[in-house]
C-alpha positions in Angstrom: 20.0 -30.0 15.7 23.5 -31.3 15.7 24.6 -29.2 18.7 22.1 -29.1 21.5 24.0 -27.9 24.7 25.5 -24.5 24.9 27.6 -23.4 27.8 28.4 -19.7 27.9 31.8 -18.8 29.3 31.6 -15.2 30.3 35.3 -15.0 31.2 36.5 -15.9 27.9 33.6 -14.4 26.0 32.9 -17.6 24.2 30.2 -20.3 23.9 31.0 -24.0 24.0 28.7 -26.0 21.8 28.4 -29.7 22.7 27.1 -32.0 20.1 24.2 -34.5 20.4 26.4 -37.3 19.0 29.5 -38.6 20.5 31.0 -38.8 17.0 31.2 -35.0 16.7 33.4 -32.8 18.8 32.6 -29.8 20.8 33.3 -26.4 19.3 33.8 -22.9 20.6 32.7 -19.7 19.1 32.2 -16.0 20.0 29.6 -15.1 22.7 26.9 -12.7 22.1 25.4 -13.7 18.7 22.0 -14.2 20.3 22.0 -10.9 22.2 20.4 -7.6 21.1 22.9 -5.1 20.0 20.7 -2.2 20.8 17.1 -1.4 21.1 16.2 -2.3 17.5 18.9 -4.6 16.1 20.2 -8.0 17.0 23.9 -9.1 16.9 22.9 -12.0 14.7 22.0 -9.7 11.8 25.5 -9.5 10.5 25.5 -13.3 10.3 22.1 -13.6 8.5 23.1 -10.7 6.2 26.2 -12.6 5.2 24.2 -15.7 4.6 21.6 -14.0 2.6 24.1 -11.9 0.7 25.6 -15.1 -0.7 22.4 -17.2 -1.4 19.4 -15.0 -1.4 17.4 -15.0 -4.6 19.2 -18.2 -5.9 18.3 -21.8 -5.8 19.6 -22.3 -2.3 17.5 -19.6 -0.7 14.4 -17.8 -2.0 11.5 -16.1 -0.4 8.3 -17.9 -1.3 4.9 -16.4 -1.9 4.0 -17.0 1.8 7.1 -15.0 2.9 9.2 -17.9 4.1 12.8 -18.3 3.4 14.3 -21.8 3.9 17.7 -23.1 3.2 19.4 -26.5 3.6 21.2 -26.3 6.9 24.4 -27.8 5.6 24.4 -25.2 2.7 23.8 -22.5 5.4 26.8 -23.8 7.4 29.0 -24.0 4.4 28.2 -20.5 3.4 28.6 -19.1 6.9 31.9 -20.9 7.3 33.2 -18.4 4.8 32.5 -15.5 7.1 34.9 -14.0 9.6 32.7 -15.2 12.5 33.1 -19.0 12.0 36.4 -20.8 12.2 35.2 -23.9 10.4 32.2 -25.5 8.9 31.5 -27.3 12.2 31.7 -23.9 14.1 29.3 -22.4 11.6 26.8 -25.3 12.1 27.2 -24.8 15.9 26.3 -21.1 15.5 23.3 -21.9 13.4 22.1 -24.4 16.0 22.7 -21.7 18.6 20.5 -19.4 16.9 17.9 -22.1 16.6 18.3 -22.7 20.3 17.5 -19.0 20.9 14.5 -18.9 18.7 16.2 -16.6 16.1 15.8 -19.1 13.3 13.8 -22.4 13.1 15.6 -25.7 12.4 13.6 -28.7 11.3 15.2 -31.9 10.1 17.8 -30.8 7.4 16.5 -27.1 6.9 16.7 -23.9 8.6 14.0 -21.1 8.2 15.6 -17.8 8.3 12.6 -15.7 7.4 9.1 -16.1 8.4 6.2 -13.5 8.4 6.0 -12.2 11.9 2.3 -12.1 11.8 2.2 -15.9 11.7 3.3 -16.1 15.3 0.8 -16.6 18.2 0.3 -14.0 20.9 2.4 -16.1 23.3 5.3 -16.1 20.7 5.9 -12.3 20.5 9.6 -12.6 21.7 10.3 -14.8 18.7 8.2 -12.5 16.3 10.4 -9.6 17.4 13.6 -11.4 16.7 12.1 -12.3 13.3 11.6 -8.6 12.7 15.3 -8.2 13.1 15.9 -11.0 10.6 13.7 -9.2 8.1 15.6 -6.0 8.6 18.8 -7.8 7.8 17.2 -9.1 4.7 16.1 -5.7 3.7 19.7 -4.5 4.2 20.9 -7.2 1.9 18.2 -6.4 -0.7 19.0 -2.7 -0.6 22.6 -3.3 -1.2 21.7 -5.6 -4.1 19.5 -2.9 -5.6 22.3 -0.4 -5.3 24.6 -2.8 -7.1 22.0 -3.4 -9.8 21.4 0.4 -10.2 25.2 0.8 -10.6 25.3 -1.9 -13.3 22.4 -0.3 -15.2 24.0 3.1 -15.0 27.2 1.6 -16.4 25.2 -0.1 -19.2 23.5 3.2 -19.9 26.9 4.9 -20.2 28.2 2.2 -22.6 25.1 2.6 -24.7 25.6 6.3 -24.7 29.2 5.8 -25.7 28.1 3.4 -28.4 25.7 5.9 -29.7 28.5 8.4 -30.0 30.7 5.8 -31.7 27.7 5.0 -34.0 27.6 8.7 -34.9 31.3 8.7 -35.8 30.8 5.6 -37.9 27.9 7.2 -39.7 29.9 10.3 -40.4 32.8 8.1 -41.6 30.6 6.2 -43.9 29.1 9.4 -45.3 32.6 10.7 -46.0 33.4 7.4 -47.9 30.3 7.7 -50.0 31.1 11.4 -50.8 34.7 10.5 -51.9 33.4 7.6 -54.0 30.9 10.0 -55.6 33.7 12.4 -56.4 35.7 9.8 -58.3 32.5 8.7 -60.1 31.8 12.2 -61.2 35.5 12.6 -62.3 35.2 9.5 -64.5 32.0 10.9 -66.1 33.6 14.3 -66.6 36.7 12.7 -68.3 34.6 10.5 -70.6 31.7 12.9 -71.2 29.5 11.2 -74.0 32.3 9.2 -75.5 33.1 5.5 -75.3 36.4 4.3 -73.6 38.0 3.5 -76.9 37.5 7.2 -77.9 39.6 8.5 -75.1 43.2 9.5 -75.9 46.2 8.2 -73.8 46.2 10.9 -71.2 42.5 10.8 -70.7 42.5 7.0 -70.3 45.3 7.3 -67.7 43.3 9.9 -65.6 40.2 7.7 -66.1 41.9 4.6 -64.9 43.3 6.5 -61.9 39.8 7.8 -61.1 38.4 4.3 -61.5 41.0 2.8 -59.2 40.1 5.3 -56.5 36.4 4.7 -57.1 36.8 1.0 -56.5 38.8 1.7 -53.4 36.1 3.9 -51.8 33.3 1.6 -53.1 34.9 -1.4 -51.4 35.3 0.4 -48.2 31.6 1.6 -48.4 30.4 -1.9 -49.0 32.7 -3.3 -46.2 31.4 -0.6 -43.7 27.7 -1.2 -44.7 28.2 -4.9 -44.1 29.9 -4.3 -40.7 27.1 -2.0 -39.8 24.5 -4.5 -40.3 26.2 -6.9 -37.8 26.1 -4.4 -34.9 23.2 -5.3 -32.7 20.9 -2.4 -31.7 18.9 -2.2 -28.5 15.5 -3.7 -28.7 13.0 -0.8 -29.0 10.4 -3.0 -27.2 12.7 -3.4 -24.1 12.3 -0.9 -21.2 14.3 2.2 -21.2 17.3 2.0 -18.8 16.3 5.1 -17.1 12.9 3.6 -16.3 14.7 0.5 -14.9 16.8 2.8 -12.7 13.7 4.6 -11.5 12.0 1.2 -10.7 15.0 -0.1 -8.8 15.3 3.2 -6.9 11.7 3.3 -5.9 11.9 -0.4 -4.8 15.0 0.4 -2.7 13.2 3.4 -1.1 10.3 1.0 -0.2 12.6 -1.5 1.3 14.2 1.3 3.3 10.7 2.5 4.6 9.7 -1.1 5.4 12.9 -1.6 7.2 12.4 1.5 9.3 8.9 0.2 10.1 10.5 -3.0 11.3 12.9 -1.2 13.5 10.0 0.8 15.1 8.2 -2.5 15.8 11.2 -3.9 17.4 11.8 -0.7 19.6 8.1 -0.8 20.6 8.2 -4.4 21.7 11.6 -4.0 23.3 10.9 -0.8 25.2 7.3 -1.3 26.1 7.2 -1.7 29.9 5.3 -5.0 29.9 6.3 -5.9 33.4 5.4 -2.5 34.8 2.0 -2.7 33.2 1.5 -6.0 34.7 2.6 -4.7 38.2 0.2 -1.7 37.7 -2.7 -4.3 37.4 -1.5 -6.2 40.4 -1.3 -3.0 42.5 -4.8 -2.1 41.5 -6.0 -5.5 42.6 -4.3 -5.0 45.9 -6.0 -1.7 46.4 -9.4 -3.2 45.4 -8.8 -6.0 48.0 -7.8 -3.5 50.7 -11.0 -1.5 50.0 -13.2 -4.5 49.8 -14.3 -3.7 46.3 -14.6 -5.9 43.2 -11.6 -5.6 40.9 -12.3 -3.8 37.7 -11.4 -6.8 35.5 -13.9 -8.9 37.4 -16.5 -6.3 36.9 -15.8 -6.1 33.2 -16.4 -9.7 32.9 -19.4 -10.1 35.1 -21.4 -6.9 34.6 -23.6 -6.6 31.5 -22.6 -3.7 29.4 -26.1 -2.6 28.5 -27.1 -2.6 32.2 -24.2 -0.4 32.9 -25.2 1.9 30.1 -28.8 2.0 31.3 -27.7 2.8 34.8 -25.4 5.6 33.7 -28.2 7.1 31.6 -30.6 6.8 34.7 -28.1 8.4 36.9 -27.6 11.1 34.3 -31.4 11.8 34.3 -31.6 11.9 38.0 -28.7 14.4 38.1 -30.4 16.5 35.4 -33.7 16.6 37.5 -31.7 17.5 40.7 -29.9 20.2 38.8 -33.2 21.6 37.4 -34.9 21.5 40.9 -31.8 23.2 42.4 -31.9 25.9 39.9 -35.7 26.5 40.5 -35.2 26.8 44.3 -32.2 29.2 43.7 -34.3 31.2 41.2 -37.2 31.3 43.8 -35.0 32.6 46.5 -33.5 35.2 44.3 -37.0 36.6 43.3 -38.0 36.6 47.0 -35.0 38.6 48.0 -35.7 41.1 45.2 -39.3 41.7 46.3 -38.1 42.3 49.9 -35.7 44.9 48.6 -38.5 46.7 46.7 
């Protein structure tokens, strides 16, 4: 990391990050990025959301098949410098190192891992795993927003296609009208000429024929032109997925992200709210009581006593208790019968 020492100034509400090299200068940034905002979200989520909004899914940052998302630390600093939280690229780099210092991201050499599957952490790393839940929740926020944007674009495309279909209908009607007009003048020429040749027409008939022929050419050219134009208009590939299906897929994916995000939030709440110290204190108090009573602590007994022996012992005690109950019932029944005989 470039910045390795962080001094928190509560009075000014800032953090002073001091570099590892004397060639770099100390920078100051807002305090609290590494703190929890509430029981299920971290203050750093907005920073990561901005970072992932810019580069997630591209060449700079992508989630691999193992669930890791790694980005070049300098690229991350350059992207984060464009946010409202960092005053400069040096400040952005200091913030990233600060997040690494607080186990929110992992920085190794020239890269920073912003997403890592929480289940890959060991049991003694649960604090880091919980913070990573928060990172994934921020990623899901970003992905959800991207899906909503994608849905909007598909819906716009669908509207344009519907509009184009209406325009195509108008063009079809227009072409049909041109063909009908062309046919009318064709029929007019046939009507004028009848069975005769052109040379047999008188002057007036020839004038009407040439007028009809001129109009025929006019509409015939328009029909030919429109037919050629129509051939150049690309039609949607019938083999492609229907846009409605794409919208449904995007919406269902978004819903799944929302569900997974809520599960992450629940895990964070569980880890954050679970009274670990109180549970440990309870065990200590129990051990104190065991010592005071001069009895073996339960955990020690769990480790030293054989489970099968305990089970056999419990069963033996149960058999003895059953025999004692049966004997007690026989004695009670005998006493009852004796009292009944006396009364008679």
